[in-house]
N, C-alpha and C positions, 0 to 999 in steps of 0.2 A: 675520560683516564683510562676504561678499557682497555679501547681500541686506541690509545698510544702505547700502552703496556704490551701488547701485542705487537705491535711493530715495531719495539726494542726489541722483542724476541725471539723477532725474526731477524731485524738485521745483527742480530750476537749470533744466530746460531749461523747465520751464513758467513758470518765473518770468522767465527772463532773452530768452525767443525771441524771433522778430522779430514774431509774432503780438500782443507785445504792448505793444509801443514804438512811438512815432512816429519815423521818421526822415528822414534827407534822403536827397537822390538817387534812385536808381531804385525805382520803383515794384514793388512784387511782386503777382506770384498765386497763390493759393491754389487748388488744383486735388482737392477730398477724393472718394477711389474708395469706393464701397460696390458690395455687389453683393446681399445678402440680408438682409432682416428679419424676424425668425425669434422668437418669446418660446419661452425655454427647455422649456416644455412642451407643444412641438409637436413632430409623429412627425417631421417634414422634419430636425428641429435636430442632431441624432444620428446623420444619413447625409450633411450635409455637410461640408466640410473645416473646421477652427477659424476658418483664414482669412477665410474669407467670409461669417459671420455679426456683425451686430448685432444687440441686444433691441432692441424695441420702444423700453423706456422710453429707452434710453441711445441711442437714434437724437436724440427729442426731445429730449434734454439736449444733447446736440452743434448739434443745430440754435440753440437759444439762446443757448450759449458762440461759437459763430458770426458769431452777429450782434451779440453783444455787442464780439468781434474786429477784426470785418470789415464792409464793403461788399459783401455777396452778391448776385452779381448772375446775369440771365438770362447764361450761356455765349456766345450770338449776341451779344446785347448789349456783352458787353465786346468780343468781336472785332472789332465795327463800329467801336465807341468808338478799338479800336487802329489798324485799318487805315486811319480817318477824320484819323489823329495827332490826333485830342482828349486832353484831360486826363484819365486815368486814374486811379482812386483810388488811393494810397498805397499801402492792404492791401485787394486785393479777393482774392474768396473766391467757386469754382465748385462746385458740388455733383454730382456724375456718377454715373448706379449703371450696370454692366454688363449685359446679357446680354438679362433682360427678363421674369425671374424673374415667376412669377404674386402672390409673397408680397408683392411691391411695391407691387402694386394692395391687396392687402387691411391689409396692415400701415404700407407705408409713405406712402401717399395720405394716409391722415387726420392725418398725421402734418404730413405737406408743406401741408397745409390749413390747419392749425391754427397754423403757425408761420406760415404766407404765404414761402412762401423755392422762389426756383426751384430746377428743378433739372434734370438733363438726363439720357435714359435714350439707351442705346446699344445697341438689338436686333438679336437676328439673324433675320432678315429672312425665309427660309426657312422658320425651326423655328418662327416663332412662327404661335399657333393648329394646330399639331403635339402630338402625344404625344412627341417627341424627351426624352431625356433627356441629359445630359452624359455622358461615358463615366465621370468620377471619379465621378459618383454612380451609376453602376453598379455600380462596383466596390466602393464603400461597402455596396451594400445585396448584393453577391454575400457580402461577408466579418461585413455583421451577419449574416446565415440563414446562416451557418457551412459555405460552400461551397469554403471551400478545396481541398479533394481537388480538385473538376472544374478550380478555376482552375490549378493545380497538374499538372494536363494538357496544358495547352497551353504550348510553349515559351516562349514570348514572356509568359507570367505568370509560368510556374515561375522566368527567370531575375531578374524583379524579387524575389516573393518572396526568390530565394536571399540578396539583398543588405541584406534587414530581419532585423533579430533576432528571432529564435521570440517567440512567446509565445502562451499557453493561452485567450487573450482575442481574437480576431481582431475581437469587436465592439468596437472600441476608437478611439477618434477619430483620438487620437496614431500608432496603429496603423495606421489607415486611413489617414493622409495619409504616411505615411511610404512605402506600398506606390503612393500615387499617383504622388509626387514621382518614382519610380526609373522607373513608367512613365512618365514625361511624355520619359524620354528617347528614345521609341520615337515614328512620328507618329500621327495621329488615325486616319488610315487602317488601318494596323496593327492599333490596338488594338480599335477597330470591329469589323474582321476578327474578332481573336481572340475577341472575345464573342460574336459571331455563330455559329462553331465550335464553341464549348462550350454554344451554346441555352442565351444566359443566361438566358433567362426560366424558363428551367425548373427552376433550381436558388433561385428565391426564395422566401423565407417568407412572403411579406406581397406585397400590390399596393403599386406603387409609388403617392409620391402624386405630383398633379400638377406638373409641371416649369412650363413657362415660360406666359406670356400667350398669350389669343387676340387679335385685331385691334379686337376692341371692347372689350378692356382698357383697348391701348396709347391708342384714342382716347378712352376716360375719363380714362386718366392727362393727354391731352393736354388735354382741354376744359376740365378743373380752372383752365387757365390760368397754370397753372406751372407744367408740364414739355412741356421741349423732346424734338424725338425726333433724334436719331444712327444713323450707322449702326457695326456692329458686325459685320458682314463678314454675307453672304448665308446659310451654313453655319458660324460660328465654325471654317474652319481657319487652320490657324498660316502665314502670310504666312512661309514658308521658302523653299530652295532647294529644297525636296521637291514643291513645288508647280509646275504646267505656268503655261508663260504665259497661255494659254487660260482656265487656273481662279482664275490671279489676278487677270485683268480681270474675272472674274465675279465675286468676293466683289468686290471696290473696286469698279470701276465699276458694273457693272450692278446691284449691293445699293442704290446710291445710287436710280437709276432709281427701280428696284424698291419702294423705298420710299418715296420722294416718292408715288409713284402711292396706297402705300398711306394715309398722314396726312395726302393733302392739301396737300402743303405741300415747299417746299426742302427739301433737307438737304444741310449743308454743312460736318459736322463729323464727324470718323472717326474709331472708338478701336479700337486695335489686338488680335487677339486673342491672349490668353494674354502681348500685349507684344511678341511677337516678329515681326521684321521683316527684310528682307533688304533691297542698295539695289533692287534691282529692284520690292519693294512699296511703300520710301520715295517711291521718283519716281512711280510708280501712283497712289499719296495724295496728294502735294502737286499731282499735279498734276489732280486731283479734287476734292479738299475745301479748305476754305478757314484748316480746322487741325487736327491730331489728336493723341489721347492716348496715352500709354505706359503700361505699370505700373512703371517708371522712377521711384525717390521719389526728390522733393524740391522745392523751392519753387521757382515761374516768375521766374527777373526779366527784365521784360516787354523792357528794351531788348536781351539777347543772346538772348534763348530762341530756338528755330526752332520756329517754330509749330506745325509737321506733327513735331515731337518734345517734346512737354509731358510734363512731368515731374507726377507728382501724390503725394499724400498716401494712404495706402492707412490705413482703418479696420477694424478688427475686435473684434470686445467686447472680450475677454481683455486689451488695450489699450490701451484709451480707456471705461473704464467708468466712469471719474467725470471730475470737472471738471480735478481734476490728470494724471492720465493724459490725458489727451484734449489738453492747453494741452501739454503733452512733445511728443506725436507730433504738435502742429503747427508745432513749433521746428525739425523737419526735422532733429533731430539725436538722436532716440529711435527 
């Protein structure tokens, strides 16, 4: 019965959502949020949280469906129209990618070119071109390497692990995601410090695959003529009360300046890491950029929206792998 009701809800959302219907009144903007595009048989696939991945065939379908329902615009183009007071499409769509993963140039870019759809790529400026790995991927790699005893030796990890039901299979994506969720209660700095304390590299059973692009990859994306670049801070630090004023300025203001020199183009759109921000961060972003996106879910009402707290529709494989489920997600209800 529960599965039946869920299927009914998905079908209703797909058929009745605003993405399918012409409507009077306010123009709306759908901002789609992606992170990684990976085939299911890729080594990186099982090391990533389930909510971060869309498979290439699914992504291709998304772009085809988006073109059916929306006027798909470059983010800056939409923003310029909005600021100039010009007429906006009733149903506009902007496509965004967070972080700057190497798989974006491997698997997403060929599809973007094939479908001729513009996207905005939010890069972590000082991590591009380095061997940096986000801590959730390090946690997944440790769990996949059966390094639970080493993790339990540190209080921070031990506390998080104690809050997750025990399992004999730590190499399980749902278990990994649960541990990562608990660890997000701690600061990024504390987590990286704990990883260094247990000497995380010595506990891996395999070599970590490449994480982020280098600057040549970013410029390859940009030179397609379909990819615009936005800031995702310098170091992906969460912009909350734990950040000093100096660090906040570096992550927000200086990331814009550094990124502009790297891509030889002005940067006017920002993405909050992990969706976190406090009033001071919001004020800094508002003073520095023309617009900013959050991880809060929703369709943007163009008239009433705060351009520096724009909502998005997050996509991942298991909630959007068919046109029907993708359509339900576009409704903003599912």
